[in-house]
C-alpha positions in Angstrom: 118.9 150.8 154.2 120.1 150.9 150.1 120.2 146.4 150.3 116.9 147.1 151.9 115.4 148.8 149.0 117.9 146.6 146.5 116.6 143.4 147.8 113.4 144.5 147.3 113.6 145.6 143.7 115.1 142.1 142.9 111.5 140.3 144.9 109.6 142.7 142.8 111.9 141.6 139.5 111.4 137.9 140.3 108.0 138.2 140.8 107.7 140.5 137.7 109.5 137.4 135.5 107.7 135.2 137.5 104.4 136.0 137.0 105.7 136.9 132.3 107.0 133.3 132.5 103.5 132.1 134.3 101.6 134.3 131.4 103.5 132.7 128.8 103.0 129.0 129.5 99.4 130.0 129.6 99.0 131.6 126.7 101.0 128.2 124.7 98.5 125.7 126.0 95.8 127.7 125.3 96.8 128.2 122.5 97.7 125.1 122.1 93.9 123.8 122.8 92.9 126.4 120.1 95.0 124.8 117.7 93.8 121.3 118.6 90.2 122.1 118.6 89.7 123.5 115.6 92.1 120.5 113.8 89.5 118.2 115.6 86.8 120.1 113.8 87.7 120.1 110.0 88.3 116.1 110.1 85.2 115.3 111.5 84.3 117.7 109.1 85.7 115.3 106.5 85.0 112.4 108.1 81.0 113.1 108.6 80.7 114.5 104.2 82.0 110.9 104.2 79.9 109.0 105.1 76.8 109.6 103.2 79.1 107.1 100.4 80.1 103.9 100.6 83.8 103.4 101.3 84.7 101.0 98.0 87.3 98.5 98.4 89.9 97.0 95.5 90.7 93.6 95.1 91.2 91.5 91.9 90.3 88.4 89.7 91.7 86.5 86.7 88.8 86.3 84.1 88.9 83.8 81.1 88.1 86.6 77.7 86.8 84.1 75.0 86.4 84.8 71.3 83.4 87.6 72.0 85.0 89.7 74.3 87.5 92.7 74.1 89.0 94.6 76.7 86.3 97.6 76.9 83.3 94.9 77.1 85.7 93.8 80.0 85.5 97.6 81.3 82.3 98.4 81.1 81.5 95.2 83.0 84.2 96.1 86.0 85.5 99.3 85.8 83.5 101.7 88.8 83.0 105.4 87.6 82.6 106.2 91.0 86.9 106.2 90.7 88.2 105.7 88.1 87.3 106.3 84.2 86.7 103.6 81.3 90.0 105.0 80.1 92.2 105.2 82.9 90.4 101.5 83.9 91.9 100.2 80.4 95.0 101.6 81.2 95.7 99.5 84.5 93.9 96.5 82.7 97.0 97.1 80.1 99.6 98.4 82.9 98.8 95.2 85.1 98.4 92.0 82.0 101.9 93.2 80.4 100.0 94.6 77.3 101.0 96.6 74.3 97.9 97.9 73.6 93.7 97.8 74.6 93.3 96.7 70.9 96.0 93.7 71.7 94.5 90.2 71.2 93.1 89.0 74.3 90.5 86.2 73.5 91.6 82.6 75.1 93.7 84.4 77.6 93.1 85.3 81.5 93.6 88.6 82.2 93.8 89.8 85.9 91.2 92.6 86.6 90.6 95.1 89.0 86.5 95.3 90.7 85.3 97.3 93.6 83.1 96.3 96.2 81.8 97.1 100.0 82.7 94.8 101.3 86.9 94.9 102.1 
């Protein structure tokens, strides 16, 4: 009789352990689903907020600089204020064309300049 009670007690312990494991498993699945749902909602909001402004793509082109042109004129023509400031754009032109400064003589040279469009 003592062994029979012991086996009932052991069965009871095993049943409790299984139920506990099952509850832990369900809890972990629910936690993962909630996490995925929250991440999805926030990513959808960021995608939706970007839908108002068109996506801009950066391209490069060679331009011939005449005596009347300055790097500031080029920047005012090609820089896009939605992407960069005019000063940052000038710094990029200086870097890309291995120039020493914005006052570096550019007349009679070809320069590589970036520009932005909505077409890829």
